[in-house]
N, C-alpha and C positions, 0 to 999 in steps of 0.2 A: 315302300309299304311299312306300316307300323311294325316294330319288332315283336310286340306282343301278339299281333294277329298272325305273323309268320310262324312264331313258335306254336301257337294254338293249332294252326293248320298242319304243321309237321306232327304234333302230338296226336291229332285226330287221325291222320293218315297211318301212323304207326299202330294206333289202337285198332283200326279197322283191319290192317294186315295181320296183326297178331290174332285178332278174333277170327279171321278167316282160317288161319292155321289151326286155331283151337276148335273150329267147327269140324275139321277133318279128324282131329283127335277125339272129339266127342262121338263122332260116328263110329270110330273103331272101338271105343269103350262101351258103346251102347247107351250113352248118357244124353239127356237133353242138353243142348248147347248152352242154355241159359245159365247152367251152373258154372261153366267155365267163364262166361262173360261176367257173372257176378264176382267170381274169384278175381278176375282181372281188375274190376273196379275196386275191390277191397285191397288188392296189391298196390294200386296207385294211391289209395287213400291214406288217412292219417297214420295207420299202423304199418304201412308199406313204404312208399316213396315219400310220404309225409305231406301229400296234398290235402289241405284243409277245405272241406266243403260241407256247409250246413244250410244251404239256401233251399228251404222246403218249398217256397212259393215258385221259384224258378223250376225246381224239379217237378212240381205239380203241373206246371204249364207244358214243359217239354214232354212229360210222360203222357199227357193227354194227346199231344200231337203225334207221338209215336203210336199210341193205341189206335188213332184214326187210320194211320197207314196200315197197321197190322190187320185191323178189321176189314179195311177195303180189300186187301190182298186175300183175306179169308173168303169174302164174298165173291171176288172175281174168279177164284179157283174152285169154287163149289159147284157141282153139277146140279142143275135144276131137277133132273130126273131123280136124283137121290133125295133132294130136299122135299120134293113133292110127297114122297112116301115117309119122310122123317119129320115133317113140319109139326105134326101133332105131338109126337114124343119130345121133340126139341123144345117146343113152347111149354109143354108140361114140366119138363125138367128145369127150365129156366124161370119158372114162376112158382108152381106148386112145390117143386123140388127145393128151390131156394128157401121158401117159407118154412118147410119142414126142417131143412138142414139148420137154418138159423135158430129155430125154436129148440131143437134137441141139443145143439152144441151150447147154446146159452144156458140151458138147464144144467148141463154138466159143469159149466164154469161156475154157476152159482152154488151147486151142491158140493162139488169137489174142491174147487179153488177158493170158494168164499167170496166171489165177486158179487157186487150188487147187480140188479137186473139191467139197469141202463148200460153199465160198462160191459156186462156179459153179452148183451144183444149187439152192441157196437162191434166187439171183437168177433163174434160169430158172423155178423154180416160182412165184415171185411174179408174173412176167409171162405165165404160161401160160394164165390164165383170161380168156376173152372176157367182156365186160361186158354184163350184162343191160340196163341203162338205155340204153347206147349202141346196142346191137343193136335193141332194141324201138323206140326213137325213130327210128332211121335206116331200117330195113328196111320198117317199116309205111307209109312214105311212097313206097315204090317198087313198081311193078307187077311183082312177081316170081312165078314158079311157087310155088304154095302149099306143096308138099312140101319144096322147097328152103328157102324162108323159114322154115317151121316147124321144120326140122332145125336151122337156126342159132339160132332162138329157144329150142328145147328144150336145145341145147348150152349156151347162155348162162345158162339158168335152172338147169341141173343141175351145171355144172362148178364153181360157186363152192364147193360143199361139199367135194369132194375136194381142191381146190387149197388151201383154208384149212386143212384137216387136214394136208396135205402140208407146207405152209409151217410150221405149228406144230411138227410132228415134226422137221423139219430144223433149225429154230431151237433147239429143246430139245437136239438132238444136238450142235449146235455149241457150246452153253454147258455141256454135260455134265449137263443136267437129266434126261436119259433115257439108259439103257444097254441097252434092250431090243433083241433081235435083229430084223433087218429083216422076217423072215417073220411074227413075232408082231405087229409094228406094222402090217403089211399086213392081217392078219386083223382087227385091231381097227378099222382104217379101214373095211373092208368091212362089218363088223358095225354100225358106227355109221351108215353110209349106209343099210343095210337097215332098221335100227331107226327111223331118221328117216322113211323112206318109209312104214313101217307106221303110225307115229303120225300123220303128216300126212294120209294117206288116211283113217284111222279118224276123226279129228276132223272132217275135211271132210264125210264122209257123215253122221256124227252131228249136226254143226251144221246141215247142210242139212235133215235131218229135223226138227230142233227149230224152225228158222225157218219151215218150212211149217206147223207145227202150233200155233205160239204167235202169237196176234194181239197185236203190240206196240201200246201206246197211241198212239205217235207214229210217223208214217211215217219220220221222220229217224233213228229208232233202228235201222232195218234196215241202212243202210250202216255204222253204227258197229258193230253186232253182227257183220256179215260180216267186217270188218277185224279186229275183236277176236278172232274165231275163228282167223284166220291167225296173229295174234300169239300166241295161246294154243298153237297147234301148235308154233311155234318154241320157246316157253318150256318146254313139256312135254317136247319132244324133248331140249332142252339139259339139263334137270334129270335126264333119264333117261340122260345121257351118250351120246346119239346125235346125229345131225346135225340141228340146228335149221334150217339153210338148205334142206335137202332137204324137211323137213317143211312149212315155210311155203309153198314153191313148190307142192308137191303138194296141200296143203290149199286154196290159192287156185285151183288148177286144177279141183279137184272142185267147189268152191262156184261158180266162174265158169260152169260148165257144167250146174249144177243148175237146176231150175225153182223159183225163189224169188220171194217178193213183192218188188216194187220192185227187181228185179235190175239194170235199166239205171241207176237212181239209185245203187245200191251200187257198180257198176263206175265210174261217173263220179266218185263220191266217192273211190274208191281211186286213180283216175288223178290227181286233184287232190292227194291226200296224197303220192303218189309223186313228183309234180313238186316239192312243197314239200320232201320228203326229199332229192331230188337237189340242189335249190338249196342247202340247208343243208350237205349233205355236201361238195359241190364247193367252196363258199365256204370251208368249214372247212379243207379240204385245201390250198387256195390260201393261206390264212392261215398254215398250218403251215410251208410251204416257205420257205427262205432263198434269195432270188434270187442273192445274192453267191456261193453255192456252186455254182450250176448250171453255170457255164462249164466247170468241171472235169469235169462229168458228160456233156457233149455228145458227146465222142468215144466213150466206152464205150457210151452210149445208142444212137448211130448204128450201131455195130458189132453190138451185141446185138440191136437192133431189126431191122436188116437181115437178120441171120441168122434171126431168128424169122419175119419176113414172107416172105422169099424162099426159105428152105430148110426150116426146121423145120415151119412151118405147112403148106406143100404136102405134105411127107412124112407129116405126121400125118393130113391129110385123105385121102390115098390109102390109108394103112394102115387108117383107120376105115371108109371107104365102099366098100372093094373088094368087099364082099358085097352091096351094096344097089343096084347097077346105076344109079348116077347118071351121066348124060352127062358127058363130059369138060368141056364148057363150064360146066356147073353146078359141077363140082368146082373149076375154076379160080376161079369167083366165090366159092365157099365159102372157098377158101384166102385170097382177098384180103379177104373180109368179116369176118375174125376181129377185130372191133374191140376195142380195149382202152380202159378208162375208169377209173371209180372203184375197181373191185374190185382191180386190181393195186396201186393206190396204197394202198388200205386194207390189202391183204396186206403191203405194205412196212412198215406200222406195227408188225406183229407182231414182227419182229426188233428194232425200236427198243424196244418195251416189254420184250422179253426180254433186252435189252442184249447183243445179239450183236456181236462185233467186226466193224467195217465196215458196221454197219447203216445209218449215215447215207449211205454211198456207195450202198447199195442203194436207199434212198428217193429220193435225188436222181436217180440213173440212171433209175429207173422213172418219175419225174415228167416228165423231159425226153422219154423214149421215148413216153409216152402222148400228150403234147402234139404232138410232131412227127408221129407216125404216125397220129394221129387226123385231123390236117389232111390228110395225104396220102391216106389211105383214104377219109375222109368225103367229100371233094370228088370223088373219082374213081369212086365206086361207081355212080352213074347212068350215067356214060359207059361204064364197063366192061360194065354190063348190056346197053347198046345194042350195043356192039361184039361181044359174045359172042352176040347174038341171042336172049337169054333173057328180055327184057322182054316181059311179057304185056299184052294189051289190058286196060284197066280195065273190070271187070265191075260191074254194079250190086250194091250190098250187099243182103243179105237184109233183108226187112222186119223192123223192130225192134218188139217187142211189150213194153210195160211193164205189169205187173200189180199189183193191190192186192187183198187179201182182203176179202170182205164176210162177216164171221164169222156174224152172225145169220141170213143168208140161205143159208149154205153155198155161196157163189158167189164168182166172181172178176170184178173190173172190169179190163178191159184197154184200153190206149191204143196205137194204132199210127199211124205217119205213112207215107204212100205215097211212097217215095223216087223220085228221078229214075231213069229207065231201068226201073222196075218194070213188069211186065206186068199189075199190078193196074189200071193206067190203062185206063179204058173198060169195066171189068167191071161188069155189073149185080149188085146185092147177092144175088139168088137164085142167080146163077151161082157164088158162092163155095161153095155147098153146105156151109155150116157145120152142125155137129150141131144136132139139133132144139132142144136146150136152150141154144143160143147165138144171139145176135143183135146186129146193129149198131144202137145206139140213138140215136147222135148223130154228126153230121159237122160239122166246122168247115172252111169253105172261104173263102179270101180274107178272113178275119176275121169271117165271118158263120156263125152256128150254125143248124142246122135238123135236124129229125127226119126221117130218110130213109124212103122208101117202097119198094115192090117195083120201081118204075121208076127208082130212083136208081142212077147209075153213080159209081164211085170215079174220082177224077182225081188227077193228080200233085200232090203237096203237100198233099193232104187229110189232116186229122187226124180220126181216128174213135175213138169209144168203143164197146166191145163188152162185153156181160155174158154170162157163161156159168156153168153149174153147175160146181162145182169139179172134178168128175170128167171133164168134157168140155174143160177148158182146153187140155190137151196136144194133143188132136185138132184143136181150133180153130186153134191156133198152127201145126200142121203143114199144115193146109189153106191158111192165109194165106201161108205160105212157098212152098208148091207153086204157087199161082196167081201169086204175085209173080214166080217164076222162069219158069214155062212158060205162063202165061195160063189162060184158062177151060177149055182142054182138057188141063190138067196131067196128069190121071190117064191119059188116052189116050197121052200122051207118056212115060209111065213115071216121072213126077216124083212122089215121095212126100212131099216136104217135110221130109225129114230133113236135118240139118246136113251140108253137104259143101262141098268147094272144088275148084278145078281143080288138076291136078298142075302 
């Protein structure tokens, strides 16, 4: 094998292993891991180990590929029950909120820093997108009201597309590459977003139907096929000149909430790939930056970031959520929780590849802004949630059911683990009231396997295997979820087992 390739593989493996250790350190410090990954990239770069890297076009291409995986994972791990209640606020924050944020931040850049309107709008557009990776990683560790958290997640998953389109249009206008009137550009943007949504949802439903009907020869193909469908949604939408980012997120959302074979394994695989994509993306962005230039960007970054955090973001949240009856405490938290991360830095590469005058200033300013304000916001979010009184008690997770098809028997093999806090604890198997063609066939308790009988009770930590006819699988899962939440009298208490969450 070529020595260069061997060295590259070794270096990549070391970077991933170091990043994995850094993730553990970031959790202990309460910091978003992206900061340590960026620091790792800077340490490898020109001011550290001396690696010279200034290929903006390659970075642009690899960054887009990483964002596709990150957005796919975000969609796959988002519950439709949460999105259904948060889709209105999420769409408003990712459209109206972005517009208000860009306008207010650009005005501050013009009035305080003396920028011209074109440059100020470009800089404001670049930093207007909240980051899916940062939001998903941070908020899912906090006990927050589900509607509020889901609104922030939906915003971060949906606002990348309009922001990338807006930055591209502004960069082209500043270089004279486009002379179309603003209203026509607006119509094109709306059409691209709508087209991407249609393609993403269509491929999601079509892919889910395909995976349910085709028995793949190796179980490990299901996670690969699931992620491949998300990537296909992005590619198809992009080739159709529509928004690939909207398509990949919505395709992941459909697949993540569909009844698929090996669903839990597929989601776990997507989470691992998204973590790898984040590591590669942040290290690459840290490698690209020149630390010697950052001192000149500190002042503008603090001014623009302060205007965004303290003025533009609160105004955009109020303008977006005025119709959705969010309590003021939750609106304050949403304003503060607009985390920036890789997406603004990736968006800052667009002006560099388009050779916009002053693009280097935009990139450096955004880099400093993301680092400084991620530290400020990331550390303060748990404290703010407690001060505002919106932290909710931690509730037990729904019982997780993993399924595999038994094609020749037209049946499904399901595996479940009884989680801590589940009211399945102490329930006799007949009290589950599973469908007639479904049964628990094996239980593993404290490392010992046994075949259960009518007098067997489920206990916390039990792992159980169930077999059901394919047509009864959904009903069996609903019954297991219902008993897990409400106990053996779930039906009397009105619990149906449908996916839901607390407000």
